[in-house]
N, C-alpha and C positions, 0 to 999 in steps of 0.2 A: 639397603634398598637400590634394584637396581634404575637407570636413569628411562630408559623405558619404561617402567613400572609406574614410576614418578610422574611420566608425561600422562599416561595411561589414567592416571587417579586423577591427576587435575583438572582434564578435558573434560571426565563424567560427572567430576562438581560444580563445570563449568556448564554443563549441561544441563543437570537440575536446576541450577540458579536462573538456568534462561527457559525452561519450559514456559513462564508463567507469563512472558513478554512474547513469546515466539511461534507462530502455528507451525504445527509441523507438515498439515496436511491439508490441500484444499477439496473440495471436490470439484472434479472437473468434466466439464461437458467431453460427449464423445467427441465432436468434431474439431476440438481441440480451439474453441471460438475467442482465443484473448490474442488479444494487440499486445506482442512483450514489449516491455517497455526500453528504452536504449540502456546498455548498460552502462553501468558509473566505468568511466577511463580508469578511475585507481581508487582507492581506497582514501579516506581521510585520516588526515594524520591523530585529529583528535579519537580517531574511532580505535583506531593502531594504539594509543596510549591507554584507549579506557581497557582496552582487552590485555593487554600488557599489567595495565594496573591489577585488574581482577587474578590474572594467573599470577600475580608476585603473589597477593594478599593468602589465597590459597597455599599457596609453595610453601610460606612461610611461618605456615599454621605450626609446621612441623619439622622443616628444613631449613632453619631459618639464613644458615649458611649458600645457600643454595637462590640462585634468581632468574629470572628468564627476561629473554627480549625476542622481539621478532625484527630480524636483520635484513629480511627481502620477503616480495610478495610479487602476485604476477596474479593477470586473469586467467579462471581454469572453468570452463563451462558458465554455469552460475553462483559458482563462488571464486574464492581466489584462493589459492598455491599462497602458504607464506612458508615461512622456515622461521621454526621457536627454535632458538639458540639458550640449550640451559649452561651455565657458567657460575664461580666463583670467584673470589680474590686471585685466585690462579691462573683463572682463565677461563677457555670454555671448554666445558665439562662433554657435552652431546647437543646434537643437533637435529632435526626431526625436520620432515615436511607435512604440514598439516594443511587442513581445508579450513576457510574461514567464509562465511555468509557475509555478504556487504555492507550490515550492518552492524557488525560486530558483535553479533546474540548469541551462535554457535559456532563452534570450532569442533571440528572432526579429524582422528585420527587417521582416517582412511575418505578416500572420496564417496561420498554420500548425494542418490539422485534426490534434492529436497521433495519432488513432487509424489515419489515412491518409499520414503521413509515408514509409513506406518497405514494402515487402513482405522484405526483408531481416532474417534472425534476428538478433536482437539476445541477448544472454545477461548476465544480473546477478546478480555476487556478492551472496545475499542469507541473514543470519542465522535459523540453526535457532533461536539462543536459549535458555531453558533450558525452552520451552514443550513441552506432551503433546506425545504423539503415538501412533498408532496402525501397527502393523507391525512389522517386523524393527529391533531397533537398526542393528546393522550393515548396512543394507540398500544394495544398489548402484544404487539410483534413490530420491532423496528429493524428495516434492512438499510445500512449504510453502503450506499455506494460507493465507490472509487472511480472513476470515467474521466475519458478523454475524449474531448469533443473533435481531437483528428481519428478518433480510431471507429471501424468500419463496426464493429461489432457491439459499439457499445452505442451506436446510430440504431442497429439493430434492437437491441433493448428498447433506448428511447421510444422506436417508432410502433415496431410490433408487438412487445410484452409490456410494459411498463402499463399500456393503457388499458389491460386486457388484467391485470394485476389492481389496479386501481378501481376499475370498474366493478371486482365482484369485493376486494375485498379494503375498499377506501375507508370504509367505518373503523378497522380493525389494523389495519398496517401503515407505520407511516417509513416513508422512504427517505429517507437523508442523501444530497448529493454533495460529496465530497469530489474537490479535483484531484486529478493524477497526471499533470501532464509530460507524459513520458516519451513525448517527440521534439522535447526542447522546444524552441521557442516558437512555433507554429501553434503548439498545444496551449502554454502561457499566452499568447495573446488572444485566442478565444475565450481561454477562461476567462482573462483580465476582462477582456471584453463584456461578455455575458454577466461581471460584475458593476460593469458602468451601467451598462442596462437595467439594472436591479435599481440602481439611484435612483430610478426614473418609473419604477414600478412596472416593469417588464422586464424583470430577470429570467419568468417559466417561457414568454413567450419568444425573448431572444432565443434562448436555450434549445427550443423547439426547431427554429431556422437555421439553427446552427449543425444542427443534426440533419433538417429536412436538405440541407443543402452542403453537405459539405464538402464533396467532390469542387462546388463553386468556389468557395472562399478561401477553400485550401489554394487553387491555382490563379487566386486573385483577391488576397485579404482585402483590400479598398472596397469590398463586397457587402464587409462589415457594417459601413456607413451607408448602405443602400438599405441595408435590413432596420437601421433603427431610424431611417426615413417613414421604410414601408409601417414599423408599428408608433409612427406618429411623438417619436421622443425629439428632443431639442438637439439635432445632430452636431452646433457646435459645442452642447457642453458635453454630450457623447463624448466627441473625438478629445476635446481636452484631456477628460479621462481617463482616456486611453492612452493615450499619449503621456500624460504625468505619473503612467506607472505606479500610480497609488495602490494598486492591488495584486502586486507582485506578489508582498510580502505575505499577503496571506496564500493565496494559492501554492507560493512554495511551502506555507507550512502545511496544509492538507497533504501535498507529497513529499513531505520529510515523516510527514504521521504515517503516511502510506505506507512507507519502506519500515517503519519501524513496526509496522503489523504485519509483513512478510508479506507487503505486494507487489509484486515482480510486473505486470501486466493487468490490462483492464479489457471488459471491465470485472473489477471483483467486489464480492459484496461480503457485507456480513450480518447472519441475517440470526437474529437473538430478544430476547425478553429486554426490555427497557430497567436502567438502573440508574436512575439520577440521571449524568446529562452521558452516559456510558451504555451501549449496548454489549452482553453477556453474547457474543456473534459467535456463532459457527462460520467458517470463511467457505465458501463459493466463488473461485475463480471461472469464469467463460459467461456467454448470453446463452443462459440456459432456456428454453423455452417455458411456455405459459405452465404447463401441465406440471414440469419439475418443480419451477418454483410455487405453482398450487399444492403442490406436495409438504415441501419444506415448511411452507406457512401454515397448513394445517396441522403438521407435526410439532409446530413454536404454539399454535394455540392452544392444543391438547395439554402440554408441559404448562400453558400461563394459566389453565383454570384449574 
């Protein structure tokens, strides 16, 4: 068997195994109303080790004397170009440039635009986690939103579209808010502050103020303490909470979960029917308008009935 044929066979096997955990496509609004997250500076070493392990497991099924390693990598658009080497006890047999997604779930022999892979609908089981929500607790349709307080398109959804959805479908839809701090520290800061406000029962009120006054607090971070006072919070307790970083891990978990589901920008939604603590969701990237969301919700309600 030629090394190239072996490489292609391995990649096909990896892709088949990954389809269940990575969304090929997302519904994109015509205006590309998405705030892209800051691209990772490098692949995590654990991700590289995990991919190498998967590749070797596949190869060793039929070629026990051949192994594979990733010897080099570099950013390439939305993915990474990686040098994949096939070797045995005598040394390197062949090496190929391939393309790997940042979360390590998909590997291609040729560059692929992830937003144009297929028009086929792909669904993902997305965790609802223990994050705050609006709407009906036992709703037939769940929307899990990955959002960034520093993203203008997220503010558009929160201020303009979400209230309309809840007004019409509030007894049928549950909207879960999960953090995706794609702009780095400024996004983490706001998300952690919102959780601290939640300790005093004012999560959603603080959430709304952050989006309504986005430009203000981004240019002057200390304004969040004015918002806390405005909401009647114990400002000293709130400040101590923010400075402690106690919610950093919680926010980071949301971020890492989002990456594992293929989220690359905000807002990104997963819309579907609940299955315990998960939603079997269709991925929708960008701030769609109310009419577009209504059509998706009606479709899900019809399927749930």
